[in-house]
C-alpha positions, -999 to +999 in steps of 0.1 A: -093-529-424-083-498-419-101-467-437-086-435-441-107-403-451-088-382-479-079-347-466-100-324-495-078-292-485-053-300-519-088-304-538-101-271-530-077-253-532-072-267-570-112-261-576-101-222-560-073-214-588-097-226-616-128-208-603-145-177-629-163-150-615-194-168-631-192-199-612-193-210-573-185-237-545-208-248-518-189-270-484-207-286-466-209-317-439-236-342-431-226-341-394-225-305-391-253-280-400-235-256-413-220-243-453-202-225-466-206-209-503-174-194-520-171-172-551-150-150-571-156-110-576-142-094-607-113-082-587-105-122-576-110-111-540-125-144-527-164-141-512-168-166-486-202-167-460-206-188-438-241-200-431-257-220-404-286-242-396-289-225-361-313-200-356-302-181-327-268-177-343-278-166-382-257-143-388-242-158-422-210-142-418-195-131-452-155-126-452-133-121-481-101-130-490-071-124-514-053-160-515-064-195-519-043-207-486-062-181-466-101-194-476-088-233-477-073-225-437-109-209-431-127-242-441-103-264-428-113-245-394-149-248-399-151-285-410-118-303-398-114-324-428-151-338-432-169-321-458-186-323-494-175-301-521-200-293-550-195-266-579-220-247-592 
């Protein structure tokens, strides 16, 4: 059998479009030791925090994006196609 991994970029984009200021999204991967937390501020700007388990590189990068496609591109560049989306 040939299994394909589903590209979650469209799912993420849809969740980002409906994200309210009191909600958030956590992106994680079991194979990579990092997580991304995404929130939206009152101006509609996406606040994206990249965290790693690497103590030597524990800078907890915070970035701001104005558009959904920018956030999706950042997530894909950080995790490729292998990630889990959790809403909170």
